[in-house]
N, C-alpha and C positions, 0 to 999 in steps of 0.2 A: 725506667727499669734497666738495671745493669745485667748484662749477660756475661757469663764466664765460659770460655772455650779452652779446653785442655788439648794439648798435643804433645808428641814426643814419645808416646808409648810404643811398645813393640816386643819382639822376641829377642832375648839376649841370653848368652851362655852364663852359667854360674861364674862369678868373679868379674863379670863385665860391668859396664856403666851405661846409664841412660840419663838424659836430662829432660824432665817434664816442664812444660810451660803452661801457664794459665793466663790467657789474655782477656782483659775486661773490655767490654764495649764502651765503658765510660771511665771516668777518673777513679782510681783506687785510693786517691789521697784521703778520702773521707772514711775509708774502711779502717776501723779500729784494729781488727785482727783478720789476717788471711792465713789459710792453711791448706794442708793436704790430708785427706782421709783415704782409706782403702778398704775394700771389701773383697774377701776371698770367697770362693764358692762354699756355701753352707755355713758361713760365718757372719757375724755381725760386722757392721761398718766400724772401723776403729780409727782413732786419731793417729796420724803419722808425725806431723810437724806443724808448728804454727809460728807466725812472725807478727809482732805487734807493729803499730804505726811508728813507734819509737825505735824499732829495730831489734827488740828482744826476741829471742827464739826459744822454742821448746820442742823436744823430741820425745817420742816414745822410746823406751829403753832398748828395744830390739833394733833400732836403726841408728842409735847414737854412735858417732864416729864414722859412720858410713854415708849418711845422707846429710845434705845441707840445703836449707831453705833460704831463699832470699827474695826480696821484692825490689822492683825498679818502678818507682812512682812515675817517673818521666815517661816510661813506656807502658804504664798501666798493666804490668805483667809481674807475675809471681813465678818463681822457678823452684824446682826440686831436683837437685843434683844427687843422683843415686850411684854410689860406687860399691864395689865388692858385693854385687847382688847375689842373693841366695834364692834357691827354689821357693822358700817360704815367703819371699817378697812378692810372689805371683798374686796378682789381684787386679781389680779395677780401681784405679786411682781417681779420686774426685777432688776438685778444687772447691774451696769454701771461703766465703767472705762474710764478715760481720760488720754491719753499719749500725751503730747504736740508735740511730734515728729511724732508719728505713727497714731494718731487718736482716735476715740471713739469706744468702744466695749460694746456689750450687751450680757446678758445671755438669756436663752430661757424662763425664767419665772417660778415661782412656785406659786401655788394657795393657798391663805389663805382665809378660810371661818370661820366667827365668827357667830355662831348661837346656839340657845338652842334647 
């Protein structure tokens, strides 16, 4: 059973930056897709960004040009670099991994708060 552990969240002022990390307890080499989702209070969880095993990335429109997702298979870690943060980016951010054979995995979430 692979476990995903997020870190890097916190409080940041508007315009600031944070880098989230998602460390897997096992190899992420077999994960077809890894990504980040977020859930703001009173809202549904939404997809933020994904990266495929081949390196292709996808972003929701609201974060394009500001966020960058990357994966380091050697370190079993996925990152989300978040720049030019806005108050509307405030949410709990969850790491997600999809293995076509064994299923879908979620981390426990990390809080990101953008406020002055």
